[in-house]
Structures are given as C-alpha cells and as structure tokens.
C-alpha positions in Angstrom: 27.7 18.6 71.2 27.0 14.9 71.5 29.2 12.6 69.4 26.1 11.1 67.6 24.9 14.6 66.6 28.4 15.4 65.4 28.6 12.2 63.4 25.2 12.9 61.9 26.3 16.3 60.7 29.5 14.8 59.3 27.4 12.2 57.4 25.4 15.1 55.9 28.6 16.5 54.5 29.3 19.3 57.0 33.0 20.2 57.6 34.3 20.2 61.1 34.8 24.0 61.3 31.2 24.6 60.6 30.1 21.9 63.0 32.2 23.6 65.7 30.4 26.9 65.0 27.0 25.2 65.1 28.0 23.6 68.5 29.1 27.0 69.9 25.6 28.3 69.1 24.0 25.2 70.8 22.0 24.4 67.7 20.7 20.9 67.0 20.1 19.2 63.7 16.3 19.5 64.1 16.8 23.1 65.1 18.8 23.7 61.9 16.1 22.1 59.8 13.5 24.6 61.0 15.6 27.6 60.0 15.4 29.8 56.9 18.5 31.1 55.3 17.7 34.6 56.7 17.3 33.2 60.3 20.6 31.4 60.0 22.3 34.7 59.0 20.6 36.5 62.0 22.0 33.7 64.2 25.5 34.7 63.1 26.3 32.5 60.2 27.8 34.1 57.0 25.8 34.0 53.7 27.9 31.1 52.5 27.6 29.2 55.8 23.8 29.7 55.9 23.5 28.4 52.3 25.6 25.3 53.1 23.5 24.6 56.2 20.2 25.1 54.5 21.2 22.8 51.6 22.9 20.1 53.7 20.1 19.6 56.2 17.8 18.6 53.4 20.0 16.0 51.8 20.1 12.3 52.5 23.0 11.3 54.8 26.1 9.4 53.5 25.8 5.7 54.1 27.7 4.7 57.3 29.7 2.1 55.4 31.1 4.8 53.2 31.5 7.2 56.0 33.7 4.7 58.0 36.0 4.0 55.0 
C-alpha cells in the first residue's frame, strides 16, 4: 500500500491493524467506498470491521494539522 493511501486511511480514523488487513486484500479507498457492508463481509472482514469501514469511508478526514500533532 502506498504511503499516501495509508496516511489517508489514518486521517479517516482507521487503526493500523485494519489498514494492514485492507492492504493484504489489495483494496483501495475508492474501492472501499463502493462496497456495501455485506460485500465487505464477503471479502473477509468481520461484522465489526465491515461496519467500521463502511462508516469511516463516509466521514470527513481529520485535518492534517491535527493529524501531525
């Protein structure tokens, strides 16, 4: 996973363990945005992970000045 994609996921509030799992599945942020919760579960994410992904890809990112602090 590219660093800028990883940083974007962090800015959306993803934890690094979930980011690593997303990377293992070669999923992109835009690819995640197009998924339903059921599709995420079929892709191998748990119910909780699928809910987190579904909720976080729809939120506004944390401002970079706050992220760097």
